[in-house]
C-alpha positions as CSV (number, residue, x, y, z in Angstrom):
1,M,0.1,0.0,-0.1
2,L,1.4,3.2,-1.1
3,D,1.6,5.8,2.1
4,P,0.9,9.0,0.8
5,G,2.8,11.1,3.6
6,L,6.0,9.2,3.1
7,G,6.1,7.8,-0.3
8,S,7.0,4.4,0.8
9,W,5.1,0.9,0.6
10,L,3.4,-0.4,3.8
11,V,2.7,-4.5,4.2
12,H,1.0,-3.9,7.6
13,P,-2.7,-4.5,7.6
14,C,-4.6,-1.4,8.6
15,A,-8.3,-1.0,10.2
16,A,-8.7,2.5,8.7
17,I,-8.2,3.6,5.2
18,Y,-7.5,6.9,3.5
19,T,-9.5,6.8,0.3
20,V,-9.3,9.2,-2.6
21,P,-13.0,9.6,-4.5
22,H,-13.3,7.2,-7.3
23,I,-9.9,5.7,-6.7
24,T,-10.1,2.0,-5.8
25,D,-6.5,1.1,-6.5
26,T,-4.9,3.2,-3.8
27,I,-5.5,2.4,0.1
28,F,-4.0,4.9,2.4
29,C,-3.8,4.0,5.9
30,L,-4.3,6.8,8.3
31,N,-6.5,5.4,11.5
32,A,-7.0,1.9,13.1
33,E,-8.8,0.6,16.0
34,V,-6.6,0.4,19.4
35,A,-7.3,-1.1,22.4
36,P,-8.5,1.7,24.8
37,E,-5.6,0.8,27.4
38,N,-3.1,1.5,24.9
39,L,-4.4,5.0,24.8
40,H,-3.1,8.5,26.4
41,V,-6.7,9.0,26.9
42,N,-9.2,9.3,29.7
43,E,-12.9,8.4,30.6
44,N,-13.7,12.0,30.0
45,D,-12.4,12.3,26.4
46,E,-14.9,12.9,23.7
47,N,-12.5,10.8,21.3
48,Q,-11.5,7.9,22.9
49,E,-9.6,6.7,20.3
50,R,-7.5,10.0,19.8
51,G,-7.8,11.5,22.7
52,N,-8.7,15.2,23.6
53,W,-7.3,18.1,25.5
54,S,-8.0,17.6,29.4
55,K,-9.2,21.1,29.8
56,K,-10.0,24.2,27.6
57,S,-7.5,26.1,29.1
58,D,-4.6,23.7,28.3
59,Y,-5.4,24.3,24.8
60,L,-5.7,27.9,24.9
61,L,-2.3,28.2,26.8
62,S,-0.7,25.9,24.2
63,M,-2.1,28.0,21.4
64,V,-0.7,31.1,22.9
65,G,2.6,29.7,23.7
66,Y,2.9,28.3,20.1
67,A,2.0,31.5,18.6
68,V,4.0,34.0,21.2
69,G,7.7,33.0,20.6
70,L,11.0,34.9,20.4
71,G,10.1,36.9,17.6
72,N,7.3,38.8,19.8
73,V,10.4,39.9,22.0
74,W,13.4,40.6,19.3
75,R,11.8,41.2,16.2
76,F,8.3,43.2,16.8
77,P,10.0,46.0,19.1
78,Y,12.7,46.8,16.4
79,L,10.2,46.9,13.5
80,T,7.8,48.9,15.4
81,Y,10.6,51.7,15.9
82,N,12.1,51.2,12.4
83,N,8.3,51.7,10.7
84,G,7.4,55.0,12.5
85,G,6.9,53.8,16.2
86,G,3.4,54.1,17.2
87,A,2.4,54.7,13.8
88,F,3.1,50.9,12.5
89,L,0.5,49.8,15.2
90,I,-2.2,50.9,12.4
91,P,-0.9,48.6,9.6
92,Y,-0.1,46.0,12.0
93,V,-3.7,46.0,13.1
94,I,-5.1,46.1,9.8
95,M,-3.0,43.3,8.6
96,L,-4.0,41.3,11.5
97,A,-7.9,41.4,10.5
98,L,-7.4,41.3,6.9
99,A,-4.6,38.3,6.7
100,G,-3.5,36.9,10.3
101,L,-6.8,36.1,11.8
102,P,-8.4,34.8,8.8
103,L,-5.9,32.1,8.3
104,F,-5.8,31.4,11.9
105,F,-9.5,30.6,12.0
106,L,-9.3,28.5,8.9
107,E,-6.7,26.3,10.4
108,C,-8.2,25.8,13.7
109,S,-11.5,25.0,12.1
110,M,-10.0,22.4,9.7
111,G,-8.2,20.7,12.8
112,Q,-11.1,20.7,15.0
113,F,-13.7,19.4,12.4
114,S,-11.6,16.7,11.0
115,S,-9.9,15.7,14.2
116,L,-6.7,15.0,12.0
117,G,-3.2,16.4,11.6
118,P,-1.8,18.7,8.9
119,V,-1.3,15.9,6.5
120,S,-4.2,13.8,7.0
121,V,-6.4,17.1,7.0
122,W,-6.1,17.0,3.2
123,R,-8.8,14.4,2.8
124,I,-10.6,17.5,2.3
125,L,-8.8,17.8,-0.9
126,P,-6.5,15.0,-2.0
127,L,-4.8,17.1,-4.9
128,F,-3.3,19.4,-2.3
129,Q,-2.3,16.8,0.1
130,G,1.5,17.6,-0.5
131,V,0.8,21.2,1.2
132,G,0.5,19.4,4.4
133,I,3.7,17.4,3.9
134,T,5.6,20.7,3.1
135,M,4.1,22.2,6.3
136,V,5.3,19.2,8.3
137,L,8.6,19.2,6.8
138,I,9.3,22.9,7.3
139,S,8.4,22.6,10.6
140,L,10.9,19.7,11.0
141,F,13.7,22.2,9.7
142,V,12.8,24.8,12.0
143,T,12.9,22.5,15.1
144,I,16.3,21.7,14.3
145,Y,17.7,25.5,14.4
146,Y,15.2,26.7,17.1
147,N,16.3,24.2,19.8
148,V,19.8,25.6,19.0
149,I,18.5,29.0,19.9
150,I,16.7,27.5,23.0
151,A,20.6,26.2,23.9
152,Y,21.9,29.6,23.4
153,S,19.4,30.8,26.0
154,L,20.1,28.1,28.3
155,Y,24.0,28.7,28.0
156,Y,23.6,32.4,29.1
157,L,21.2,31.6,31.8
158,F,23.9,29.3,33.4
159,A,26.6,31.9,32.7
160,S,24.4,34.5,34.3
161,F,24.5,32.5,37.9
162,Q,27.7,34.6,39.0
163,R,28.4,37.4,41.1
164,E,29.4,39.5,38.0
165,L,28.2,38.6,34.5
166,P,31.1,37.6,32.5
167,W,30.2,40.1,29.7
168,S,30.1,43.1,32.1
169,K,34.0,43.9,31.2
170,C,36.5,43.0,28.7
171,S,38.2,40.1,30.1
172,I,42.1,39.3,29.2
173,S,41.1,35.9,28.6
174,W,38.9,36.4,25.4
175,A,38.8,40.0,24.7
176,D,41.1,41.6,22.1
177,G,42.0,45.3,21.5
178,N,39.0,46.3,19.8
179,C,36.8,45.5,23.2
180,S,35.7,48.7,24.3
181,R,32.5,50.6,25.3
182,S,33.5,54.0,24.0
183,P,35.3,54.8,20.7
184,F,39.2,54.6,21.0
185,V,42.1,56.0,19.2
186,T,43.7,53.9,16.4
187,H,46.0,56.5,14.8
188,C,47.1,60.3,15.3
189,N,49.6,62.8,14.0
190,V,53.0,62.8,16.1
191,S,56.0,65.1,15.5
192,I,59.3,63.9,15.8
193,S,61.1,67.3,14.6
194,I,59.9,70.8,14.1
195,N,59.3,70.4,10.3
196,E,58.3,66.6,10.4
197,I,54.7,65.4,11.1
198,F,53.3,62.3,10.2
199,Q,50.4,59.8,11.0
200,A,51.4,56.7,13.0
201,N,49.6,53.9,14.7
202,K,48.5,54.8,18.4
203,S,50.2,51.5,19.5
204,W,53.4,52.6,18.0
205,V,53.0,56.1,19.3
206,D,52.7,54.6,22.9
207,A,55.4,52.1,22.4
208,N,57.9,55.3,21.5
209,N,56.5,57.2,24.5
210,L,55.3,59.8,22.2
211,T,52.5,62.1,22.1
212,C,49.6,62.8,19.7
213,I,49.0,66.1,18.3
214,N,45.7,67.4,20.1
215,G,42.9,67.3,17.6
216,S,44.6,64.7,15.1
217,E,43.3,61.6,16.7
218,V,41.4,59.0,14.6
219,Y,38.8,57.1,16.7
220,Q,37.2,53.7,16.0
221,T,34.1,52.4,17.5
222,G,34.9,49.5,19.6
223,Q,33.2,46.2,20.2
224,L,30.9,45.9,23.2
225,P,32.1,43.4,25.8
226,S,28.7,41.7,25.2
227,E,29.6,41.5,21.4
228,Q,32.7,40.0,21.7
229,Y,31.9,37.3,24.5
230,W,29.2,36.5,21.9
231,N,31.1,35.8,19.3
232,K,34.4,34.6,21.0
233,V,33.1,32.5,24.1
234,A,29.4,31.9,23.5
235,L,29.7,30.8,19.7
236,Q,33.5,30.4,19.3
237,R,32.4,31.6,15.6
238,S,34.7,30.7,13.0
239,S,35.1,32.9,9.8
240,G,32.3,31.5,7.7
241,L,30.6,28.6,6.5
242,D,33.2,27.0,5.0
243,E,35.1,26.9,8.2
244,T,33.4,24.3,10.2
245,G,35.6,24.0,13.2
246,V,34.7,21.8,16.0
247,I,31.6,21.4,18.3
248,V,31.6,23.5,21.0
249,W,30.9,21.2,23.6
250,Y,28.9,23.2,26.3
251,L,26.4,24.3,23.7
252,A,26.0,20.7,22.6
253,L,25.4,20.0,26.2
254,C,23.0,22.8,26.3
255,L,21.4,21.4,23.0
256,L,21.0,17.8,24.6
257,L,19.2,19.6,27.9
258,A,16.9,21.4,25.5
259,W,15.9,18.4,23.9
260,L,15.3,16.3,27.1
261,I,13.0,19.2,28.3
262,V,11.0,19.0,25.1
263,G,11.0,15.1,25.3
264,A,10.1,15.0,28.9
265,A,7.1,17.6,28.5
266,L,5.8,15.6,25.3
267,F,6.2,12.1,26.3
268,K,2.4,11.7,27.1
269,G,1.4,14.0,24.2
270,I,-1.0,16.5,24.7
271,K,-2.0,15.1,28.3
272,S,1.8,16.0,29.5
273,S,2.6,19.4,27.5
274,G,-1.0,20.5,28.4
275,K,0.1,20.8,32.1
276,V,3.8,22.1,31.3
277,V,2.4,25.2,29.6
278,Y,0.7,26.4,32.4
279,F,4.3,27.6,33.3
280,T,5.9,28.0,30.0
281,A,3.1,30.1,29.0
282,L,2.3,32.5,31.8
283,F,6.1,32.9,33.3
284,P,7.2,35.1,30.3
285,Y,4.3,37.6,31.2
286,V,5.4,37.7,35.0
287,V,9.1,38.4,33.6
288,L,7.9,41.1,31.2
289,L,6.1,43.0,33.8
290,I,8.9,43.0,36.0
291,L,11.0,44.3,33.5
292,V,8.6,47.0,32.4
293,I,8.2,48.2,36.0
294,R,12.0,48.2,36.6
295,G,12.6,49.6,32.9
296,A,10.2,52.5,33.8
297,T,12.3,53.3,37.3
298,L,15.4,53.9,35.0
299,E,17.0,57.2,33.9
300,G,16.5,57.4,30.0
301,A,13.4,55.0,29.9
302,A,11.1,57.7,28.9
303,K,13.5,58.6,25.8
304,G,13.6,55.1,24.6
305,I,10.0,54.7,25.1
306,S,9.5,57.8,22.9
307,Y,11.4,56.1,20.0
308,Y,9.4,53.0,20.5
309,I,5.7,54.6,20.2
310,G,6.0,57.9,21.8
311,A,6.8,61.4,20.5
312,Q,9.2,60.0,17.8
313,S,6.6,58.3,16.1
314,N,6.3,59.1,12.5
315,F,3.1,59.0,10.6
316,A,4.4,60.0,7.3
317,K,5.7,56.3,7.1
318,L,2.2,55.1,6.6
319,K,2.8,56.1,2.9
320,D,5.8,54.0,2.4
321,A,4.5,50.4,0.9
322,E,7.5,49.0,3.0
323,V,5.8,49.6,6.1
324,W,2.8,47.7,5.3
325,K,4.2,44.6,3.6
326,D,6.5,44.5,7.1
327,A,3.3,44.7,8.9
328,A,1.8,41.9,6.9
329,T,5.0,39.8,7.1
330,Q,5.2,40.1,11.0
331,I,1.6,39.1,11.7
332,F,2.0,36.2,9.1
333,Y,4.9,34.6,11.0
334,S,4.0,35.9,14.4
335,L,0.7,33.8,14.5
336,S,2.3,30.7,13.2
337,V,-0.2,30.3,10.6
338,A,1.0,27.4,7.8
339,W,3.5,25.7,9.8
340,G,0.8,22.8,10.5
341,G,0.8,23.4,14.5
342,L,-2.5,25.2,14.5
343,V,-4.2,22.2,12.6
344,A,-2.5,19.9,15.0
345,L,-3.2,21.2,18.4
346,S,-6.9,22.2,17.5
347,S,-7.2,18.4,16.2
348,Y,-7.6,17.4,19.7
349,N,-10.5,19.6,20.5
350,K,-13.9,18.5,21.4
351,F,-16.0,18.8,18.2
352,N,-18.5,21.4,19.6
353,N,-15.6,23.6,21.0
354,N,-16.0,27.3,20.1
355,C,-12.9,27.5,17.8
356,Y,-14.3,31.1,16.6
357,S,-13.9,32.8,19.9
358,D,-10.5,30.7,20.6
359,A,-8.9,32.1,17.6
360,I,-9.9,35.8,18.5
361,V,-8.5,35.4,22.0
362,V,-5.3,34.0,21.1
363,C,-4.4,36.2,18.1
364,V,-5.3,39.4,20.5
365,T,-3.2,38.1,23.1
366,N,-0.4,37.3,20.5
367,C,-0.6,41.2,19.1
368,L,-1.0,42.8,22.8
369,T,2.1,40.5,24.0
370,S,4.3,41.9,21.3
371,V,3.2,45.6,22.1
372,F,3.9,45.1,25.7
373,A,7.2,43.5,25.0
374,G,8.5,46.6,23.4
375,F,8.1,48.6,26.6
376,A,10.5,46.1,28.5
377,I,12.9,46.2,25.6
378,F,13.0,49.9,24.8
379,S,12.8,51.2,28.4
380,I,16.0,49.4,29.3
381,L,17.9,50.4,25.9
382,G,16.8,53.9,26.7
383,H,18.5,53.4,30.1
384,M,21.7,52.2,28.1
385,A,22.1,54.7,25.8
386,H,21.5,57.7,28.6
387,I,24.4,56.3,30.6
388,S,26.6,55.5,27.5
389,G,26.0,59.1,26.1
390,K,24.6,57.7,22.9
391,E,21.4,58.1,21.1
392,V,18.8,55.3,21.2
393,T,19.4,54.9,17.5
394,Q,22.8,53.8,18.0
395,V,21.9,50.8,20.6
396,V,18.6,49.6,18.9
397,K,19.0,46.0,17.6
398,S,16.9,43.2,16.5
399,G,17.2,39.2,16.3
400,F,20.4,37.7,17.7
401,D,22.0,41.1,18.3
402,L,19.3,42.2,20.5
403,A,18.9,38.8,22.6
404,F,22.5,38.2,22.9
405,I,24.3,41.4,22.7
406,A,22.4,44.7,23.2
407,Y,20.0,43.5,25.9
408,P,22.6,41.4,27.9
409,E,25.0,44.7,27.6
410,A,22.2,46.9,29.1
411,L,21.5,44.2,31.9
412,A,25.2,43.9,32.8
413,Q,25.1,47.8,33.7
414,L,22.4,47.6,36.1
415,P,22.6,47.0,39.5
416,G,22.0,43.4,40.3
417,G,22.7,42.7,36.7
418,P,23.1,38.6,37.4
419,F,19.3,38.6,38.6
420,W,18.0,40.6,35.9
421,S,19.9,38.4,33.3
422,V,18.6,35.3,34.7
423,L,15.2,36.8,34.7
424,F,15.5,37.6,31.0
425,F,17.2,34.4,29.8
426,F,14.6,32.2,31.8
427,M,12.1,34.2,29.9
428,L,13.6,33.6,26.3
429,L,13.7,29.8,27.4
430,T,10.3,29.3,28.1
431,L,9.1,31.4,25.1
432,G,11.2,29.3,23.0
433,L,10.0,26.0,24.5
434,D,6.4,26.9,23.8
435,S,6.6,27.1,20.4
436,Q,8.9,23.8,20.2
437,F,6.5,21.7,21.8
438,A,3.7,22.7,19.3
439,S,6.2,22.2,16.4
440,I,7.2,18.7,17.6
441,E,3.4,18.1,18.2
442,T,2.7,18.7,14.8
443,I,5.5,16.0,13.7
444,T,4.1,13.5,16.3
445,T,0.4,14.1,15.4
446,T,1.3,13.4,11.9
447,I,3.1,10.2,12.8
448,Q,-0.2,9.5,14.8
449,D,-2.5,10.0,11.9
450,L,-0.1,7.7,9.6
451,F,0.6,4.8,12.2
452,P,-2.1,4.9,14.9
453,K,-1.4,1.5,16.2
454,V,2.3,1.9,16.6
455,M,1.8,5.6,17.9
456,K,-0.6,4.6,20.7
457,K,1.2,1.7,21.8
458,M,4.8,3.3,21.8
459,R,4.1,7.1,21.9
460,A,6.8,8.0,24.8
461,P,9.6,5.9,22.8
462,I,8.8,7.4,19.4
463,T,8.4,10.9,20.7
464,L,11.9,10.6,22.3
465,G,13.3,8.9,19.6
466,C,12.3,12.0,17.3
467,C,14.1,14.2,19.7
468,L,17.0,12.1,19.8
469,V,17.2,12.1,15.9
470,L,16.7,16.1,15.8
471,F,19.4,16.8,18.3
472,F,21.9,14.6,16.0
473,L,20.8,16.7,13.3
474,G,21.2,19.9,15.3
475,L,24.9,19.2,16.0
476,I,26.2,21.2,13.1
477,C,24.4,24.0,14.4
478,V,26.5,24.0,17.5
479,T,29.9,23.7,15.9
480,Q,32.0,27.1,15.5
481,A,30.2,27.7,12.2
482,G,26.8,26.9,13.8
483,I,25.4,30.3,13.7
484,Y,25.9,30.4,10.0
485,W,23.8,27.1,9.5
486,V,20.9,28.5,12.0
487,N,21.0,31.8,9.9
488,L,20.9,29.7,6.5
489,I,18.0,27.4,7.4
490,D,16.0,30.3,8.8
491,H,16.7,32.5,5.8
492,F,15.4,29.6,3.2
493,C,12.8,27.3,5.0
494,A,11.0,30.2,7.1
495,G,10.3,32.0,4.3
496,W,9.0,31.2,0.7
497,G,8.0,27.6,1.7
498,I,5.4,29.0,4.4
499,L,4.0,31.4,2.0
500,I,3.3,29.2,-0.7
501,A,1.6,26.6,1.8
502,A,-0.5,29.2,2.8
503,I,-1.5,30.5,-0.4
504,L,-2.4,27.1,-1.6
505,E,-4.3,26.3,1.6
506,I,-6.6,29.2,1.4
507,I,-7.2,28.6,-2.4
508,G,-7.5,24.8,-1.8
509,V,-10.3,25.2,0.9
510,V,-12.1,28.4,-0.2
511,W,-11.7,28.4,-3.8
512,I,-11.7,24.5,-4.8
513,Y,-13.3,22.7,-1.7
514,G,-15.8,25.7,-1.4
515,G,-15.9,28.7,0.9
516,N,-19.4,28.1,1.6
517,R,-19.3,24.3,2.2
518,F,-16.3,25.2,4.6
519,I,-18.7,27.3,6.2
520,D,-21.4,24.9,6.8
521,D,-18.7,22.6,8.2
522,I,-17.7,25.2,10.7
523,E,-21.6,25.8,11.5
524,M,-21.8,22.2,12.4
525,M,-19.1,22.8,15.2
526,I,-20.2,26.3,16.5
527,G,-23.9,26.4,15.7
528,A,-25.4,28.3,12.5
529,K,-24.9,31.9,12.1
530,R,-26.6,34.8,10.4
531,W,-25.2,35.9,6.6
532,I,-24.0,39.1,8.3
533,F,-21.4,37.1,10.6
534,W,-19.9,35.6,7.6
535,L,-19.9,38.4,5.5
536,W,-16.2,39.5,6.8
537,W,-14.8,36.3,6.9
538,R,-16.4,35.5,3.2
539,T,-14.6,38.7,1.9
540,C,-11.4,37.9,3.5
541,W,-11.1,34.3,2.6
542,F,-12.2,34.7,-1.2
543,V,-10.7,37.9,-1.9
544,I,-8.4,39.8,0.5
545,T,-6.3,37.2,2.5
546,P,-5.1,35.4,-0.8
547,I,-4.4,38.8,-2.5
548,L,-2.3,39.9,0.5
549,L,-0.5,36.6,0.6
550,M,0.4,36.7,-3.1
551,S,1.6,40.2,-2.7
552,I,3.9,39.3,-0.1
553,L,5.3,36.2,-1.7
554,I,6.0,38.5,-4.9
555,W,7.6,41.2,-3.1
556,S,9.8,38.8,-1.1
557,V,11.0,37.2,-4.3
558,I,11.8,40.7,-5.9
559,Q,13.6,41.6,-2.5
560,F,15.6,38.8,-2.3
561,R,19.1,39.0,-1.5
562,R,21.8,36.4,-0.7
563,P,22.1,35.3,2.8
564,K,24.7,36.7,5.0
565,Y,25.7,36.8,8.8
566,G,26.6,40.3,9.7
567,Q,28.9,41.4,6.8
568,I,29.9,37.8,6.1
569,P,28.6,36.5,2.7
570,Y,27.6,32.7,2.2
571,P,29.7,31.0,-0.3
572,N,27.8,29.7,-3.7
573,W,27.7,25.8,-2.1
574,G,25.7,27.3,1.1
575,V,23.4,29.3,-1.1
576,A,22.6,26.2,-3.2
577,L,22.2,23.9,0.0
578,G,19.4,26.7,0.9
579,W,17.8,26.2,-2.3
580,C,17.8,22.5,-2.0
581,M,16.2,22.7,1.3
582,I,13.2,24.5,0.5
583,T,13.1,22.7,-2.8
584,F,12.9,19.5,-0.8
585,C,10.2,20.8,1.1
586,I,7.8,22.5,-1.4
587,I,8.4,19.5,-4.3
588,W,5.9,17.2,-2.4
589,I,3.2,19.7,-3.4
590,P,3.2,18.9,-7.2
591,V,4.6,15.1,-6.5
592,M,1.6,14.2,-4.3
593,A,-0.6,15.9,-6.9
594,I,0.7,13.9,-9.6
595,I,0.8,10.4,-7.8
596,N,-2.9,11.3,-6.7
597,I,-4.0,11.9,-10.4
598,I,-2.1,8.9,-11.8
599,Q,-4.1,6.6,-9.2
600,A,-7.4,8.0,-10.1
601,K,-9.6,6.4,-12.8
602,G,-10.9,8.0,-16.1
603,N,-9.3,10.4,-18.7
604,I,-6.8,13.5,-17.2
605,F,-10.0,15.6,-16.5
606,Q,-11.8,13.1,-14.6
607,R,-9.1,12.3,-12.4
608,I,-8.3,15.6,-11.7
609,A,-11.7,16.5,-10.9
610,T,-11.8,13.3,-8.9
611,C,-8.6,14.7,-7.1
612,C,-10.4,18.0,-6.4
613,R,-13.4,16.3,-4.4
614,P,-13.1,15.5,-0.8
615,A,-12.3,11.9,0.0
616,A,-15.0,9.2,0.9
617,N,-13.6,9.3,4.7
618,W,-13.3,13.1,4.9
619,G,-15.7,14.8,7.6
620,P,-16.0,14.5,11.2
621,Y,-14.3,11.8,13.0
622,L,-16.8,10.5,15.4
623,E,-20.0,9.4,13.8
624,K,-22.3,11.1,16.3
625,H,-21.2,14.4,14.8
626,R,-21.7,13.8,11.2
627,G,-25.3,14.2,10.9
628,E,-27.2,14.3,7.6
629,R,-24.5,16.1,5.6
630,Y,-21.8,13.4,6.4
631,E,-24.1,10.3,6.7
632,N,-22.7,8.5,3.8
633,M,-19.2,9.0,5.0
634,S,-17.0,6.1,4.6
635,D,-16.5,4.8,8.4
636,S,-12.7,3.6,8.0
637,K,-12.7,2.5,11.7
638,K,-15.5,-0.2,10.8
639,E,-14.3,-1.6,7.2
640,T,-11.8,-4.0,6.6
641,N,-8.9,-3.7,4.1
642,H,-10.5,-5.9,1.5
643,E,-14.0,-4.2,1.7
644,I,-12.4,-0.8,1.3
645,S,-10.0,-1.8,-1.5
646,N,-13.2,-2.8,-3.5
647,I,-15.3,0.2,-3.1
648,S,-15.2,3.5,-4.7
649,D,-16.5,6.6,-3.7
650,S,-20.2,7.1,-3.8
651,R,-20.3,10.5,-2.2
652,K,-21.8,13.3,-4.4
653,P,-20.2,16.6,-4.1
654,E,-22.3,19.0,-2.1
């Protein structure tokens, strides 16, 4: 039997079959009966075969933890500052309503309605089954480097447990002559005789006991102690991707610890991770509140906030198309749509859960968190600028430079710096873990849908096995060239592939499967709504959201630049490898479409039409929820292999 998710041949019998309309030669194994004693379920679960969230709050906190990640802290505040300050919030909110929320609601509804993961959910449209595979593969690549970032946070967390932060000053054990918080003299003019004046290196001048002529000094900006500590100690960074170097042993141990934490939290699936998120999802808010309060008491904080969303806001920036593109891109990636995680987490909901209100709550919480985090960042950066005599514009950073250079530098100059550093990096750790939990759950949910019997009996060893394999794959990212690999994977895999998947997802569900039919499916879960309720969602799903996503994709292609880390460009082979990674992820979209078309019956047009209709076993997972609309749905849990292999789809398109 051909497995659609992995493209391999299976020889074990399955009680549940994935059938494509009018395709009698293909049997896709997706679900099977399992003895209840082998399941991680309890008697209160509505779905005794698959399991449900123990509480509604488990699900909401998991979704908030998945959506609220590192980007909310280290990317959004910088984007806001760079795109007009408070003015940026206008396009940000508009893009949330037009692009982010419609996609978020769509994915949550798909997962909850079918109780299936991101690959199996494409029973809704077999032609686009490869979209689900693309989502899972991209999530897999991202989990490899995302846990490396968590390992960085763990390393800095451990390094903070000292009386004095190690990056608080230039240490002779690792700093070089460029390490300085203030500009230093590199050259100056000296006079040997009355008529002879020339420029000399400052070190040569000092060695010969000469004196610089006043006003002739040439200054160079020094590297902050935190910057040299990041590059020379934490990363032991090499000169480029070509120079792999050795594995940095302490980063490898931190990476192993990160994977052990993830494995321990997920060894019972949602039953265990749903409890862990009560801490990992809520603790960052406690830390952010503490940092905001502390930052507000510091000198210079007001100036930092004014650059964030205060008096320095520039509403003229709203005329710049780049600002709107940045707002749409930030919303799209911040909400984690099209990664497969939203479908996977929502698939464990009870059928009649109000996924509409959940989508609103999670999206609004995510955006408010981003705004709130900016106050914690800019208040302390404003203080750093104040005590160093610089402008806020000179100390603002984003990404790695903010998390591991600028902010640690600011914390090192606060009284009780180690305490604040421990809080900050523990917050980064919990922010990263939440998102990682959901990404791994995306992978394990896919495995569960494909191999239910095996997964139900061996969930813990399979989950831990996945973590172990991903740990070994991530070792390349903790070599001396590791940061270049992290940046390379992020540059290629977390970009175009997700946009392509999102565009095809909304086109497939709304334009091919049918937006009105999908709305009928949603109403089976949350109850019938008046036409005015759906007017906004129809407008977004059918027109606005697809156009916005296509615009972002086209813009991204036009603006594509070769990746580089800092000022270090990537070699040609590195760029080629990046293209190979993203090609491997998206190639499954046409591959699975072709496979399903070939397996169908009839002429080419009939085959395509067949694959554009939902599979015979598409619909609510449990029979009691199917109603009249899905009363003829193929009950894959009761039919045998022989029976299913000899039936064809008799369901008529609605």
